[in-house]
N, C-alpha and C positions, 0 to 999 in steps of 0.2 A: 408273491403278492397275494394277500388274503382276498378271497372272493367277495367279501362284504365290505368291511371298513376301508380297506386299501384301494379297492376298485372304484368305489363310489365316492363322490364329493357330497358332503351333507352340510346344509346351512339351515339353522332355525330362522325362519322369516317372520314368524309371529308366534303368539302363545299356542303351544301344542301343534305347531305347523312347521313341517320340514320340507325344504326343497332338496331333492336328490338328483344329482347329475351323473350320468354314465358316459364315459369316454369323451368328456369335454364338449358335449353338445346335445345330449338326449336327456331331457329333463322330465321329472316326475314330482308329485307333491304328496306328502303323507299328512293326513289330518288325524290327530289322536283324540279319541273319545273315551268316556268313562266305561262304556259297555263294549264298544268295538271301535276300530279305527278303519280309515279308508285311505288306500293309496291309489292315486289316479295316474294311470299309464304305467307301462312296463318296460320302456326303454328298448335297448338292442338285444337283451337276453343273454349277454355274456356272463354277467355276475349272478350271485345268489341274492336276488332281490327279496325273496321271501325271508331268507335268513337275516338280512339287514333289517327289514321292518320288524321282525320279532325281537331283534335286539333293541330297537328304539322304543317300542311300545310293548305293554304287557297284555293288551286286549287282543281278541281275534281280529284278523285283518281281512277286509273285503277289497277286492280289486275292482276299480271302475276304469273302463277304457274311454277316453275322450273320443276316440274313433279307432278304426282297425287297420290303419296303415302300418307297415312293417315295423317302424321304429317306435311304435306305441304298444305293440303286443308282445315284444320279445320274451319277457319272463312271465307272461300271463299264465302259462301252463303250470307254473310252480304253485298257483293258488287254487284252492277248492271253490271259492266263491267269487265269480267273475261276472260283472254287469256290463252290458253293452247297449248303446242306443238302438232302439227297435229297428230303424231303417237299415242297420248294418248287421242284424242278427239273422242268420239263415234259419230256414224252417226247422231243420233238425237240431238247432242250438249249438252246432259245432263250428267254431270260428278258426279259419286258417289264413295264412298270408295272402292267399289268392281269393278269399271270400268276396271282397269288394271289387277287386280288379287284379288282373295278372301283371300289372305294371311293376310290381315290387317283388316278383318271384326270385330275382337274382340280387336284390338290394342288400340283403344280409351278407351274402358271400362277397359282394363288392366292398362293403364296409370293412369286413375282416381283412380282405386283401390290401386295402389302403392302409389299414392300421399296422399290419405286419411290414409292409414296404417302408413305412415311416420309422420302423425300428422300435415301436412302442411295446411295452410289456403287456402281458395278459395275466389274469388271475392264476394262482397256483392250481394245478389239477385240471385246468381247462384244456380240452382237446380240440384244436382248430379243425381237425379232420371230421369231427363229429358235430360241428356247429350247424344247427338248423333251427328254424322257428317251428316249434311243435304246435299242432292244433290243440284246441281246448274247448271244454264245455262252458257255455255262458247262458245267462238269463237276461231278460229285458231290464234295463235300468229304470227305476221307479220315478220317472220324471215328474209326475203330478204330486206324488207323496213326499219326495225327498228321501234322505237316508237318516234314520234315527240312530245316533251313535251314543245315546245315553244322556249326556248333559246338554245336548243341542241337536238340531237337525240340519244336515247339509242340504242345500237347495240345488236342484239340477235344472239346467236351462238348455234347450236345443239351440245349437249355434252352427247351423249348416252353412255351407258356402265352400269351404275347403274340402269337406267330406259330408255326405248326405246325413249321416247319423251323429255328427259331432255334438258333444254335449259339454257344457261348462259346469263346474262344481263351485258353489259359493258357500263360504262359511260366514254366516251373518254375524257371528260373535266377534270375528276379527276383521271383517271387511276385506277378506282375501278371496279373489275369484281366480280359479285356474281355468284357462280357456283352450288348452291343447294347442292346436295349430291355427287358431283364429288369426294370429299373426305368425308367419313363419320366420325363417332365418332373416336377420336384419330387418325385421318388421315388414317383410314383403308378404304379398298375398299369393299363395300358390293355388291357382284355380285351373291349372292345365291338366290335372289328373282326371280320370274318369270319376264322375259324380260331382265334380266341381260345378258351382252354380253362382253366377254373379248376382242374379235376382235374390237368391237366398242370402247372399252376403249382405245386401242392403238391409234386409230384415234383421240379420244378426247384429249388425252395428247399431241399428235402431234400438234393439233390445238392450245392448250394452250401454248405450247412451242413457236410456231411461233408467236402468239400474244404477248407474253412476250418479245421475242427477237426483235420484231418490235417496242417495246416501247408502245404498246397499253395499257398495265396495269402494275402496280407495286404493287398492293394489291389484293390478292385473298381472298374473303369472302366466307364462306360456312355456312351451317345451323348449324353444330354441333361442330365447332372448332373456336379457336381464329383466327384473321386475319393472313394471311401468306404473308410475305413481304421479300424484300431483298434477302440475300443468301438462305433463306429457300425455295424460289421458285425453287431452283435446284431440289426439290423433284419431280417436274413435269417430267423432262427427266429421272430421276431415275425410276419412275413408268412406264413411256412409255416403256423403255427398259426392265424392269423387267417383265411386263405383256407380252411383246412379247416373252420373254424367257419361261414363263409359257406355252404359246401356242405352243412353239417348244419342250416342254417336258424337258427343261433344268433347271427346278426348283423343289426342293424337297418340300413336304408338310407334314403336320401332321393333324390328325383329331381333331377338336375342338368342344367342347360342347357349344352351344349358346342358348339363349332363343328362337331362331328360329329353334332349332334342331341341329344335327351334320352337320358339314360342313368341307370341305377341307380348310386349312389355309396355305397359302404360304407367308413366311416372305420376305419382300423386305426392308432392312434397318429396320426402326422402324414401318413400315406399314405392316399390315397383309391383304392379299388379300383373301377374303372369297368367296368360290365357292361351288356349290352343291356337294354332295358326289359323284355323278355319272358323274361329268363333269371335 
């Protein structure tokens, strides 16, 4: 299996915009520009993401991390130019899997173990015994200025809640906004990890609703879901209001058993908001 084309699934979702999926569930987005291109997030780090992006585009590629959880930083060390939201950037500028929290120190190994136990293939030349997420140098993402890629400027928006430094990347030319884990698997909200913040989530959904209503985007991409468009974007205000009700004590919850341990689970429509037991 080739480490680039055969390992990743690639779909063009808009003009000069590619959705890249690794291992059937770890999503990234590549925005192609005239002077440089931007890939947002780095997946699980098994494949040659740098090689893939340089096959897809001819301009230099900057890596932007929506946040620094393990499944978003995997291949970041393959890139020379990496940008991270300031709240998740260490003072020495070096990002590692345990920079934000030690909750994910064993997550990559657990992923690989599940993958092998299921009998799935790995890229040619990949050494399972040597698999680890390497640390890398990063600089602050220019949230105020955005990222000039030649023919247009990508806009950056803080979207905390799931992680303190999470940022979204908006291409105003196509109306595509990539929001990392603003909605997690099955459009659930994962607020149970260190740095999760329900109050920040309310502000994040308010930001997204305002941007949508202003016509800034009509397609929301996330790492672990299908694109959200049209009437489905009404989920944003539903979650804004529902999370606010959780904070006000007006929502019931049940205890759910997850691979991360027991959590509180608050249903809001088809979404479950997962928070720590003691929050």
